[in-house]
C-alpha positions in Angstrom: 0.0 0.0 0.0 2.8 2.4 0.7 4.4 2.3 -2.8 1.1 3.1 -4.3 0.7 6.2 -2.0 4.2 7.3 -3.0 3.3 7.0 -6.7 0.2 9.1 -6.2 2.1 11.7 -4.3 4.8 11.9 -7.0 2.2 12.2 -9.7 0.4 15.0 -7.8 3.7 16.9 -7.4 4.5 16.5 -11.1 1.0 17.8 -12.1 1.4 20.9 -9.8 4.9 21.6 -11.2 3.6 21.3 -14.8 0.7 23.8 -14.1 3.0 26.3 -12.3 5.6 26.1 -15.1 3.0 26.9 -17.8 1.8 29.9 -15.9 5.4 31.2 -15.1 6.9 30.4 -18.5 4.3 31.8 -20.9 5.7 33.0 -24.2 6.8 36.6 -24.7 4.6 39.0 -26.5 5.5 39.8 -30.1 7.8 42.8 -30.6 6.3 45.3 -33.0 8.0 45.2 -36.4 8.6 48.2 -38.6 6.8 47.6 -41.9 7.1 50.1 -44.7 5.7 47.9 -47.4 2.2 48.8 -48.2 0.3 46.5 -50.5 -2.5 48.0 -52.6 -4.9 45.1 -52.4 -6.2 42.8 -49.7 -5.6 39.5 -51.5 -3.9 37.9 -54.5 -5.6 35.0 -56.2 -5.5 32.9 -59.3 -7.6 34.3 -62.1 -10.7 32.6 -63.3 -11.7 31.0 -59.9 -14.2 32.9 -57.7 -12.6 34.0 -54.4 -15.3 32.2 -52.4 -14.2 28.8 -53.9 -10.5 29.2 -53.0 -8.6 28.1 -50.0 -7.1 31.1 -48.3 -3.6 31.5 -46.8 -2.9 34.5 -44.5 0.2 36.5 -45.2 1.1 39.1 -42.6 2.6 42.5 -43.2 5.9 41.5 -41.5 6.1 38.5 -43.8 5.5 40.6 -46.9 8.1 43.2 -45.6 10.7 40.5 -45.1 10.1 39.1 -48.6 10.4 42.6 -50.1 13.6 43.5 -48.3 15.4 40.2 -48.7 14.2 39.0 -52.2 13.4 42.2 -54.0 15.7 44.8 -52.4 18.6 42.2 -52.0 19.3 43.1 -48.4 20.9 40.5 -46.1 18.8 39.1 -43.3 20.8 41.1 -40.9 20.2 44.4 -42.8 16.5 43.6 -43.1 16.4 42.9 -39.3 17.8 46.3 -38.6 15.2 48.0 -40.8 12.4 46.0 -39.3 13.6 46.4 -35.7 14.1 42.7 -35.0 16.9 40.2 -34.9 18.4 38.3 -37.9 17.0 35.1 -36.5 13.5 36.6 -36.4 13.8 37.7 -40.0 14.9 34.2 -41.0 11.8 32.7 -39.3 9.5 35.3 -40.9 11.1 34.8 -44.3 10.8 31.0 -44.1 7.1 31.3 -43.3 6.5 33.9 -46.0 8.3 31.8 -48.7 6.5 28.7 -47.7 3.1 30.4 -47.8 3.8 32.1 -51.2 5.0 28.8 -52.8 2.0 26.9 -51.4 -0.4 29.6 -52.8 1.3 29.7 -56.2 1.6 25.9 -56.7 -1.7 25.0 -55.1 -4.0 27.6 -56.7 -4.8 29.3 -53.3 -5.5 32.9 -52.4 -2.9 34.9 -50.4 -4.9 37.1 -48.1 -3.0 40.1 -46.5 -3.9 40.2 -42.8 -3.2 42.8 -40.2 -0.7 42.2 -37.4 1.5 44.0 -35.0 3.4 46.4 -37.2 4.5 50.0 -36.8 4.7 52.4 -39.8 8.2 52.9 -41.1 9.8 55.8 -39.2 11.0 58.4 -41.7 14.1 60.3 -40.4 
């Protein structure tokens, strides 16, 4: 009987620790990115297919900005990070997500919908 009580006590302690760790170690909030790229439309879609029939993929302004800076303006990820106010690693993650979404939309006949997110307007000196 004693080993069973010890097992229950250990499980209870582990459950309490898990709950406390989740509350203490919640993820940080997103840092606002500086986004100067303004798209003129709200979505890009394949022609000939009604928008209501398409699967939609959300593309956020920071993803569009990272694509523009790195692929169109030929900046390094480090330079793009300085312009956006984030680290190079963050730019790399944003860029990977944006490229994957864009490739999926183009190859799978899906709509890219430009969503709003935490972005500051580009600061003009």
